[in-house]
C-alpha positions as a Markdown table, in Angstrom:
| # | Residue | x | y | z |
|---|---|---|---|---|
| 1 | Unk | 109.6 | 179.5 | 52.6 |
| 2 | Unk | 108.9 | 183.2 | 52.9 |
| 3 | Unk | 111.6 | 184.1 | 50.4 |
| 4 | Unk | 113.3 | 187.5 | 50.0 |
| 5 | Unk | 111.2 | 190.6 | 50.0 |
| 6 | Unk | 112.8 | 191.6 | 46.7 |
| 7 | Unk | 114.8 | 189.6 | 44.1 |
| 8 | Unk | 117.1 | 191.0 | 41.5 |
| 9 | Unk | 118.1 | 188.9 | 38.5 |
| 10 | Unk | 120.9 | 190.5 | 36.5 |
| 11 | Unk | 124.3 | 190.1 | 34.9 |
| 12 | Unk | 127.5 | 190.3 | 36.9 |
| 13 | Unk | 130.3 | 192.2 | 35.3 |
| 14 | Unk | 133.6 | 194.0 | 36.0 |
| 15 | Unk | 135.1 | 196.7 | 33.8 |
| 16 | Unk | 138.4 | 198.3 | 33.1 |
| 17 | Unk | 137.7 | 201.8 | 31.8 |
| 18 | Unk | 139.9 | 203.5 | 29.2 |
| 19 | Unk | 138.9 | 207.2 | 28.7 |
| 20 | Unk | 139.6 | 209.3 | 25.6 |
| 21 | Unk | 141.9 | 211.6 | 27.6 |
| 22 | Unk | 144.2 | 208.7 | 28.5 |
| 23 | Unk | 142.9 | 208.1 | 32.0 |
| 24 | Unk | 142.4 | 204.4 | 33.0 |
| 25 | Unk | 140.5 | 202.9 | 35.9 |
| 26 | Unk | 140.7 | 199.2 | 36.6 |
| 27 | Unk | 138.4 | 196.7 | 38.3 |
| 28 | Unk | 135.2 | 198.7 | 38.4 |
| 29 | Unk | 132.2 | 196.5 | 39.4 |
| 30 | Unk | 128.8 | 197.2 | 37.9 |
| 31 | Unk | 126.1 | 195.2 | 36.2 |
| 32 | Unk | 123.7 | 193.7 | 38.8 |
| 33 | Unk | 125.2 | 195.7 | 41.6 |
| 34 | Unk | 123.6 | 198.9 | 40.2 |
| 35 | Unk | 120.2 | 197.2 | 40.4 |
| 36 | Unk | 120.9 | 196.0 | 43.9 |
| 37 | Unk | 121.7 | 199.6 | 44.9 |
| 38 | Unk | 118.2 | 200.6 | 43.9 |
| 39 | Unk | 116.6 | 198.1 | 46.2 |
| 40 | Unk | 119.1 | 198.6 | 49.0 |
| 41 | Unk | 118.1 | 202.2 | 49.0 |
| 42 | Unk | 114.9 | 201.0 | 50.7 |
| 43 | Unk | 115.7 | 197.6 | 52.3 |
| 44 | Unk | 118.4 | 195.0 | 52.8 |
| 45 | Unk | 115.9 | 192.2 | 52.3 |
| 46 | Unk | 117.0 | 191.4 | 48.8 |
| 47 | Unk | 118.3 | 188.3 | 47.0 |
| 48 | Unk | 120.5 | 188.3 | 43.9 |
| 49 | Unk | 120.4 | 185.8 | 41.1 |
| 50 | Unk | 123.1 | 185.7 | 38.4 |
| 51 | Unk | 125.4 | 183.5 | 36.4 |
| 52 | Unk | 129.1 | 183.9 | 37.3 |
| 53 | Unk | 132.5 | 182.2 | 37.5 |
| 54 | Unk | 134.3 | 180.8 | 40.5 |
| 55 | Unk | 136.0 | 184.2 | 40.8 |
| 56 | Unk | 132.7 | 186.0 | 41.7 |
| 57 | Unk | 133.8 | 186.8 | 45.3 |
| 58 | Unk | 137.1 | 188.1 | 44.1 |
| 59 | Unk | 135.4 | 191.1 | 42.5 |
| 60 | Unk | 132.0 | 191.3 | 44.1 |
| 61 | Unk | 132.6 | 189.8 | 47.6 |
| 62 | Unk | 133.3 | 193.0 | 49.4 |
| 63 | Unk | 130.1 | 194.7 | 48.3 |
| 64 | Unk | 128.0 | 191.7 | 49.4 |
| 65 | Unk | 129.7 | 191.4 | 52.8 |
| 66 | Unk | 129.5 | 195.1 | 53.5 |
| 67 | Unk | 125.8 | 195.1 | 52.7 |
| 68 | Unk | 124.9 | 191.8 | 54.4 |
| 69 | Unk | 123.9 | 190.0 | 51.2 |
| 70 | Unk | 124.0 | 186.3 | 50.6 |
| 71 | Unk | 125.4 | 184.6 | 47.4 |
| 72 | Unk | 123.1 | 181.6 | 47.4 |
| 73 | Unk | 121.6 | 182.9 | 44.1 |
| 74 | Unk | 125.0 | 183.1 | 42.3 |
| 75 | Unk | 125.3 | 180.2 | 39.9 |
| 76 | Unk | 128.8 | 179.3 | 38.8 |
| 77 | Unk | 128.0 | 178.4 | 35.2 |
| 78 | Unk | 130.8 | 180.4 | 33.6 |
| 79 | Unk | 134.6 | 179.9 | 33.3 |
| 80 | Unk | 135.0 | 183.5 | 34.5 |
| 81 | Unk | 132.7 | 186.2 | 35.7 |
| 82 | Unk | 132.3 | 188.6 | 32.8 |
| 83 | Unk | 135.1 | 191.2 | 32.7 |
| 84 | Unk | 135.5 | 193.7 | 29.9 |
| 85 | Unk | 137.6 | 196.5 | 28.8 |
| 86 | Unk | 135.5 | 199.6 | 27.8 |
| 87 | Unk | 137.3 | 202.1 | 25.6 |
| 88 | Unk | 135.8 | 205.5 | 25.1 |
| 89 | Unk | 136.6 | 207.6 | 22.0 |
| 90 | Unk | 136.7 | 211.4 | 21.6 |
| 91 | Unk | 133.5 | 211.4 | 19.5 |
| 92 | Unk | 131.6 | 209.8 | 22.4 |
| 93 | Unk | 131.5 | 206.4 | 20.9 |
| 94 | Unk | 132.9 | 203.4 | 22.7 |
| 95 | Unk | 133.7 | 199.7 | 22.4 |
| 96 | Unk | 133.6 | 196.9 | 24.9 |
| 97 | Unk | 135.6 | 193.7 | 24.6 |
| 98 | Unk | 136.0 | 190.8 | 27.0 |
| 99 | Unk | 139.4 | 190.6 | 28.6 |
| 100 | Unk | 139.1 | 186.8 | 27.9 |
| 101 | Unk | 139.0 | 187.4 | 24.2 |
| 102 | Unk | 136.5 | 188.7 | 21.6 |
| 103 | Unk | 134.7 | 185.3 | 21.5 |
| 104 | Unk | 134.2 | 184.8 | 25.2 |
| 105 | Unk | 130.8 | 186.5 | 25.6 |
| 106 | Unk | 129.5 | 184.8 | 22.4 |
| 107 | Unk | 130.7 | 181.4 | 23.4 |
| 108 | Unk | 129.2 | 181.8 | 26.9 |
| 109 | Unk | 125.9 | 183.6 | 26.0 |
| 110 | Unk | 123.8 | 180.5 | 26.9 |
| 111 | Unk | 125.5 | 179.9 | 30.2 |
| 112 | Unk | 125.0 | 183.6 | 31.1 |
| 113 | Unk | 121.2 | 183.3 | 30.9 |
| 114 | Unk | 119.3 | 183.2 | 34.1 |
| 115 | Unk | 116.7 | 180.5 | 34.5 |
| 116 | Unk | 113.2 | 181.0 | 36.0 |
| 117 | Unk | 113.8 | 178.2 | 38.6 |
| 118 | Unk | 116.9 | 180.0 | 39.8 |
| 119 | Unk | 114.8 | 183.1 | 40.5 |
| 120 | Unk | 112.0 | 180.9 | 42.0 |
| 121 | Unk | 114.3 | 179.5 | 44.6 |
| 122 | Unk | 114.8 | 183.0 | 46.1 |
| 123 | Unk | 111.1 | 183.7 | 46.2 |
| 124 | Unk | 108.2 | 183.0 | 48.5 |
| 125 | Unk | 104.9 | 184.4 | 49.9 |
| 126 | Unk | 106.9 | 187.3 | 51.4 |
| 127 | Unk | 108.3 | 188.4 | 48.0 |
| 128 | Unk | 106.9 | 191.7 | 46.8 |
| 129 | Unk | 108.7 | 192.2 | 43.4 |
| 130 | Unk | 111.2 | 190.6 | 41.1 |
| 131 | Unk | 113.5 | 192.6 | 38.8 |
| 132 | Unk | 114.8 | 191.1 | 35.6 |
| 133 | Unk | 116.9 | 192.5 | 32.8 |
| 134 | Unk | 116.8 | 189.3 | 30.8 |
| 135 | Unk | 116.8 | 190.0 | 27.0 |
| 136 | Unk | 113.7 | 189.2 | 25.1 |
| 137 | Unk | 115.6 | 186.3 | 23.3 |
| 138 | Unk | 116.6 | 184.6 | 26.6 |
| 139 | Unk | 115.3 | 181.5 | 28.3 |
| 140 | Unk | 113.6 | 183.4 | 31.1 |
| 141 | Unk | 110.7 | 184.4 | 28.8 |
| 142 | Unk | 109.6 | 180.8 | 28.1 |
| 143 | Unk | 106.1 | 180.8 | 29.7 |
| 144 | Unk | 107.0 | 177.9 | 31.9 |
| 145 | Unk | 110.0 | 179.8 | 33.3 |
| 146 | Unk | 107.9 | 182.8 | 34.2 |
| 147 | Unk | 105.2 | 180.5 | 35.6 |
| 148 | Unk | 107.8 | 179.0 | 38.0 |
| 149 | Unk | 108.4 | 182.5 | 39.4 |
| 150 | Unk | 104.7 | 183.2 | 39.7 |
| 151 | Unk | 104.1 | 180.0 | 41.5 |
| 152 | Unk | 106.9 | 180.6 | 44.0 |
| 153 | Unk | 106.0 | 184.3 | 44.5 |
| 154 | Unk | 102.2 | 184.6 | 44.1 |
| 155 | Unk | 102.1 | 188.1 | 45.5 |
| 156 | Unk | 105.0 | 189.5 | 43.6 |
| 157 | Unk | 105.1 | 192.0 | 40.7 |
| 158 | Unk | 107.6 | 191.4 | 37.9 |
| 159 | Unk | 109.6 | 194.4 | 36.7 |
| 160 | Unk | 111.4 | 194.2 | 33.3 |
| 161 | Unk | 113.9 | 196.8 | 32.3 |
| 162 | Unk | 113.6 | 196.3 | 28.5 |
| 163 | Unk | 117.2 | 196.0 | 27.2 |
| 164 | Unk | 118.4 | 198.7 | 24.8 |
| 165 | Unk | 119.9 | 196.1 | 22.5 |
| 166 | Unk | 116.5 | 194.4 | 22.1 |
| 167 | Unk | 114.7 | 197.6 | 21.2 |
| 168 | Unk | 117.1 | 198.6 | 18.4 |
| 169 | Unk | 117.7 | 195.1 | 17.0 |
| 170 | Unk | 115.2 | 194.3 | 14.2 |
| 171 | Unk | 115.5 | 190.6 | 14.9 |
| 172 | Unk | 114.9 | 190.9 | 18.6 |
| 173 | Unk | 112.4 | 193.7 | 18.8 |
| 174 | Unk | 109.4 | 191.6 | 17.8 |
| 175 | Unk | 110.2 | 189.3 | 20.8 |
| 176 | Unk | 109.7 | 192.2 | 23.2 |
| 177 | Unk | 105.9 | 192.1 | 23.0 |
| 178 | Unk | 105.3 | 188.5 | 24.2 |
| 179 | Unk | 107.8 | 189.1 | 27.0 |
| 180 | Unk | 106.1 | 192.4 | 28.0 |
| 181 | Unk | 102.7 | 190.6 | 28.2 |
| 182 | Unk | 104.2 | 188.4 | 31.0 |
| 183 | Unk | 105.2 | 191.2 | 33.4 |
| 184 | Unk | 103.4 | 193.7 | 35.6 |
| 185 | Unk | 105.9 | 196.6 | 35.4 |
| 186 | Unk | 108.4 | 197.8 | 32.9 |
| 187 | Unk | 110.9 | 200.5 | 32.3 |
| 188 | Unk | 112.3 | 202.2 | 29.2 |
| 189 | Unk | 114.0 | 205.5 | 28.5 |
| 190 | Unk | 112.4 | 208.1 | 26.2 |
| 191 | Unk | 114.5 | 207.2 | 23.1 |
| 192 | Unk | 113.8 | 203.5 | 23.6 |
| 193 | Unk | 110.1 | 204.2 | 24.0 |
| 194 | Unk | 110.0 | 206.1 | 20.8 |
| 195 | Unk | 111.6 | 203.2 | 18.9 |
| 196 | Unk | 109.6 | 200.6 | 20.7 |
| 197 | Unk | 106.2 | 202.1 | 20.0 |
| 198 | Unk | 107.1 | 203.8 | 16.7 |
| 199 | Unk | 106.0 | 207.3 | 17.8 |
| 200 | Unk | 107.9 | 210.5 | 18.4 |
| 201 | Unk | 105.8 | 213.1 | 20.3 |
| 202 | Unk | 105.9 | 212.8 | 24.1 |
| 203 | Unk | 102.1 | 212.7 | 24.2 |
| 204 | Unk | 102.1 | 209.8 | 21.8 |
| 205 | Unk | 104.7 | 208.0 | 23.9 |
| 206 | Unk | 102.5 | 208.4 | 27.0 |
| 207 | Unk | 99.4 | 207.2 | 25.2 |
| 208 | Unk | 101.3 | 204.1 | 23.8 |
| 209 | Unk | 102.5 | 203.2 | 27.3 |
| 210 | Unk | 99.0 | 203.6 | 28.6 |
| 211 | Unk | 97.7 | 201.2 | 25.9 |
| 212 | Unk | 99.8 | 198.4 | 27.5 |
| 213 | Unk | 97.7 | 198.5 | 30.6 |
| 214 | Unk | 100.9 | 198.2 | 32.7 |
| 215 | Unk | 102.8 | 200.4 | 35.1 |
| 216 | Unk | 105.8 | 202.0 | 33.5 |
| 217 | Unk | 108.9 | 203.9 | 34.8 |
| 218 | Unk | 109.8 | 206.2 | 31.9 |
| 219 | Unk | 113.4 | 207.6 | 32.1 |
| 220 | Unk | 114.3 | 211.0 | 30.7 |
| 221 | Unk | 118.1 | 210.8 | 31.3 |
| 222 | Unk | 119.6 | 213.8 | 33.1 |
| 223 | Unk | 116.2 | 215.6 | 33.0 |
| 224 | Unk | 114.4 | 213.2 | 35.3 |
| 225 | Unk | 111.8 | 210.4 | 35.2 |
| 226 | Unk | 108.1 | 209.7 | 35.1 |
| 227 | Unk | 106.0 | 207.1 | 36.9 |
| 228 | Unk | 103.0 | 206.1 | 34.8 |
| 229 | Unk | 100.4 | 203.9 | 36.7 |
| 230 | Unk | 97.0 | 202.9 | 35.3 |
| 231 | Unk | 94.2 | 205.2 | 36.5 |
| 232 | Unk | 96.6 | 207.9 | 37.9 |
| 233 | Unk | 98.2 | 211.0 | 36.4 |
| 234 | Unk | 101.6 | 210.5 | 34.8 |
| 235 | Unk | 104.0 | 212.3 | 37.2 |
| 236 | Unk | 107.3 | 213.7 | 36.1 |
| 237 | Unk | 110.0 | 214.5 | 38.7 |
| 238 | Unk | 113.3 | 216.3 | 37.9 |
| 239 | Unk | 116.7 | 214.8 | 38.5 |
| 240 | Unk | 118.7 | 215.8 | 41.6 |
| 241 | Unk | 122.4 | 216.1 | 42.3 |
| 242 | Unk | 123.6 | 216.6 | 38.8 |
| 243 | Unk | 126.2 | 219.1 | 40.0 |
| 244 | Unk | 128.0 | 216.4 | 42.1 |
| 245 | Unk | 127.8 | 213.5 | 39.5 |
| 246 | Unk | 131.1 | 211.6 | 39.2 |
| 247 | Unk | 129.9 | 208.8 | 36.9 |
| 248 | Unk | 126.3 | 208.3 | 35.7 |
| 249 | Unk | 126.9 | 204.6 | 34.6 |
| 250 | Unk | 124.1 | 202.4 | 35.9 |
| 251 | Unk | 121.8 | 205.1 | 36.9 |
| 252 | Unk | 119.0 | 203.8 | 34.7 |
| 253 | Unk | 119.4 | 200.3 | 36.2 |
| 254 | Unk | 119.5 | 201.7 | 39.8 |
| 255 | Unk | 116.5 | 204.0 | 39.3 |
| 256 | Unk | 114.5 | 201.3 | 37.7 |
| 257 | Unk | 115.0 | 198.9 | 40.6 |
| 258 | Unk | 114.1 | 201.7 | 43.0 |
| 259 | Unk | 111.0 | 202.5 | 41.0 |
| 260 | Unk | 110.0 | 198.8 | 41.3 |
| 261 | Unk | 110.3 | 199.1 | 45.0 |
| 262 | Unk | 108.1 | 202.2 | 45.1 |
| 263 | Unk | 105.5 | 200.5 | 42.9 |
| 264 | Unk | 105.5 | 197.4 | 45.0 |
| 265 | Unk | 105.3 | 199.3 | 48.3 |
| 266 | Unk | 102.3 | 201.4 | 47.0 |
| 267 | Unk | 104.0 | 204.8 | 46.7 |
| 268 | Unk | 102.1 | 207.4 | 44.8 |
| 269 | Unk | 103.5 | 208.2 | 41.4 |
| 270 | Unk | 105.3 | 211.4 | 42.3 |
| 271 | Unk | 107.1 | 209.6 | 45.2 |
| 272 | Unk | 108.0 | 206.6 | 43.0 |
| 273 | Unk | 109.8 | 208.8 | 40.5 |
| 274 | Unk | 111.4 | 211.0 | 43.3 |
| 275 | Unk | 112.7 | 207.9 | 45.2 |
| 276 | Unk | 114.1 | 206.5 | 41.9 |
| 277 | Unk | 115.9 | 209.8 | 41.2 |
| 278 | Unk | 117.4 | 210.0 | 44.6 |
| 279 | Unk | 118.7 | 206.5 | 44.3 |
| 280 | Unk | 120.3 | 207.4 | 40.9 |
| 281 | Unk | 121.9 | 210.5 | 42.6 |
| 282 | Unk | 123.7 | 208.3 | 45.1 |
| 283 | Unk | 124.6 | 205.8 | 42.4 |
| 284 | Unk | 126.4 | 208.6 | 40.4 |
| 285 | Unk | 128.5 | 209.8 | 43.4 |
| 286 | Unk | 131.4 | 207.4 | 42.5 |
| 287 | Unk | 132.6 | 204.9 | 40.0 |
| 288 | Unk | 130.6 | 201.7 | 40.4 |
| 289 | Unk | 127.6 | 201.3 | 42.8 |
| 290 | Unk | 127.1 | 203.2 | 46.0 |
| 291 | Unk | 129.3 | 201.2 | 48.4 |
| 292 | Unk | 127.4 | 200.9 | 51.7 |
| 293 | Unk | 123.8 | 201.2 | 52.7 |
| 294 | Unk | 122.6 | 201.7 | 56.3 |
| 295 | Unk | 119.3 | 202.3 | 58.0 |
| 296 | Unk | 120.4 | 205.9 | 58.6 |
| 297 | Unk | 121.2 | 206.4 | 54.9 |
| 298 | Unk | 117.8 | 204.9 | 53.9 |
| 299 | Unk | 116.0 | 207.3 | 56.2 |
| 300 | Unk | 117.9 | 210.2 | 54.7 |
| 301 | Unk | 117.1 | 209.0 | 51.2 |
| 302 | Unk | 113.4 | 208.6 | 52.0 |
| 303 | Unk | 113.3 | 212.2 | 53.4 |
| 304 | Unk | 115.1 | 213.5 | 50.3 |
| 305 | Unk | 112.6 | 211.7 | 48.1 |
| 306 | Unk | 109.6 | 213.1 | 50.0 |
| 307 | Unk | 111.0 | 216.6 | 49.5 |
| 308 | Unk | 111.8 | 216.0 | 45.8 |
| 309 | Unk | 108.3 | 214.7 | 45.2 |
| 310 | Unk | 107.0 | 218.2 | 45.9 |
| 311 | Unk | 108.6 | 219.3 | 42.6 |
| 312 | Unk | 106.5 | 216.8 | 40.6 |
| 313 | Unk | 104.4 | 217.9 | 37.7 |
| 314 | Unk | 101.7 | 216.1 | 35.6 |
| 315 | Unk | 102.7 | 215.3 | 32.1 |
| 316 | Unk | 100.0 | 216.0 | 29.6 |
| 317 | Unk | 98.7 | 213.1 | 27.6 |
């Protein structure tokens, strides 16, 4: 079969948010929907692969119906779709606990993992890119799992958003390198890059990324982002829309998925970063992912990205 143009493989999760000032917000969807938002900023031709419970539609169904998405890639391997309470403290720290008990996520870690053949079933000759957030310790990185995706999607690029928890975990960090060798594109933020490569100066970070030989989307938080492609200048683009931000949760996920689209579609580096930053801007306009994408909105976002790309500057290496 031709397969979906893009495939997103990610965790499905719902959150209750408890803020330090006493405010509470219930039933906020997130996780993989942030990544879907990055792709939906360009096209509706996207498939979603995840592990979930029988209650998946209860929480995520409206988003999928509004945006014309199918759920054939949703595998009901869990007792419940992941649902956590996130409590923020005055010092900026936070804790996250499953509403089903402290042991729920540990007990269901294996059944949460996405398999390569799940992703492969959504792919075909038409597929241009696959996004994964699978941790370096997960099943997906067994060579035969990645090989199944490559066989099903021979033209596709694989984008990996390297998980924060892998980078700062001494036991998992060594596993990043064999996983990274198997992908075409990857994304990290600046702090993660410094830890991953063991360098501090920005120029050293850029040189370390270049040494991988892969395309990278380097995130600078509220400052902006940079697209680094082999043989082309590293282009930094500032963020947009910070003054209207409601909640930045998921902006890294959303912008990474949008950058994947830009790389797969052959955008120049400045436009890749600009398009990713515009996608992040819309993601931050509300709690949870942007709710509804249309062809009119996509045209508007593309125009905004073209304008923002004019503000790009080359980062010195």
